[in-house]
C-alpha positions in Angstrom: 0.0 0.0 0.0 2.9 2.4 0.8 4.3 1.8 -2.7 0.9 2.8 -4.2 0.4 5.9 -2.0 3.9 7.0 -1.1 4.9 8.6 2.3 2.2 10.4 4.2 1.6 11.6 7.8 -0.1 9.4 10.3 -3.3 11.4 10.1 -3.6 10.5 6.5 -3.1 6.8 7.1 -5.5 6.9 10.0 -8.2 8.5 7.9 -7.6 5.9 5.1 -8.0 3.0 7.6 -11.2 4.5 9.0 -12.5 4.9 5.5 -11.7 1.3 4.6 -12.7 -0.5 7.8 -15.0 1.7 9.9 -18.2 0.9 8.0 -21.5 -0.5 9.3 -20.4 -4.2 9.0 -17.2 -3.5 11.0 -19.2 -1.7 13.7 -21.7 -4.5 13.9 -18.9 -7.1 14.4 -17.3 -5.0 17.2 -20.6 -4.4 18.9 -21.5 -8.1 18.8 -18.0 -9.1 20.0 -18.4 -6.8 23.0 -22.0 -7.9 23.8 -21.0 -11.6 23.6 -17.8 -11.3 25.7 -18.4 -12.4 29.3 -15.5 -12.7 31.7 -14.7 -16.3 32.7 -12.0 -16.4 35.4 -11.1 -20.0 34.5 -10.2 -19.3 30.9 -9.6 -15.5 30.6 -6.6 -13.5 31.9 -8.2 -10.5 33.6 -5.9 -7.7 32.1 -6.0 -9.2 28.6 -9.7 -9.5 28.6 -10.3 -6.0 30.1 -8.0 -4.3 27.6 -9.7 -6.1 24.7 -13.1 -4.9 25.9 -11.8 -1.4 26.5 -10.3 -1.2 23.0 -13.6 -2.4 21.5 -15.6 0.3 23.3 -13.1 3.0 22.5 -13.2 2.1 18.9 -17.0 2.2 18.8 -17.4 5.4 20.9 -14.2 7.4 21.2 -15.9 10.1 23.2 -16.9 7.8 26.0 -15.3 8.6 29.4 -13.1 6.2 31.3 -15.8 5.9 34.0 -18.5 4.8 31.5 -16.1 2.3 29.9 -15.2 0.8 33.3 -18.9 0.6 34.3 -19.9 -1.1 31.0 -17.0 -3.6 31.3 -17.8 -4.3 35.0 -21.4 -5.3 34.0 -19.9 -7.9 31.7 -18.1 -9.6 34.6 -21.2 -11.0 36.3 -23.4 -9.8 39.1 -21.2 -11.0 42.0 -18.1 -9.1 40.9 -20.1 -6.0 40.0 -21.8 -6.0 43.4 -18.4 -6.6 45.2 -16.8 -3.7 43.4 -19.7 -1.3 44.0 -19.7 -2.1 47.7 -16.0 -1.4 48.1 -15.8 1.8 46.0 -16.5 5.1 47.4 -19.1 6.8 45.3 -17.2 10.0 44.9 -14.0 8.3 43.8 -12.9 8.8 40.2 -11.6 6.0 37.9 -10.2 8.7 35.5 -7.2 9.6 37.6 
C-alpha cells in the first residue's frame, strides 16, 4: 500500500484506515464481539480480557469517558463481581485519575 500511495503523515493513514474498515459491517462485528464477551475467570486472563473490551468500546465510541467504559465492562463480569466492586468503591472516587 505504501508503494501505491507514497509517504504520508499518520493522520492521512488513520483516515484511510477509518474509510476502509470503519463501516457498518465493522461496527456490527465490534458491537457483537463486546456484547457476547463475558468474563470467565477460569479461561480468561483479567488484564488481557479487560483491555480487549476497552479497546472495542473505545473504537466504537471514542468520546466515552473512562468511568463509563469501566462501568460497561464491569457489567460484563457477572453480578457477584459487580456487586463486590460497587460495595467497596467510594461513590465519589474517580476512575479517571
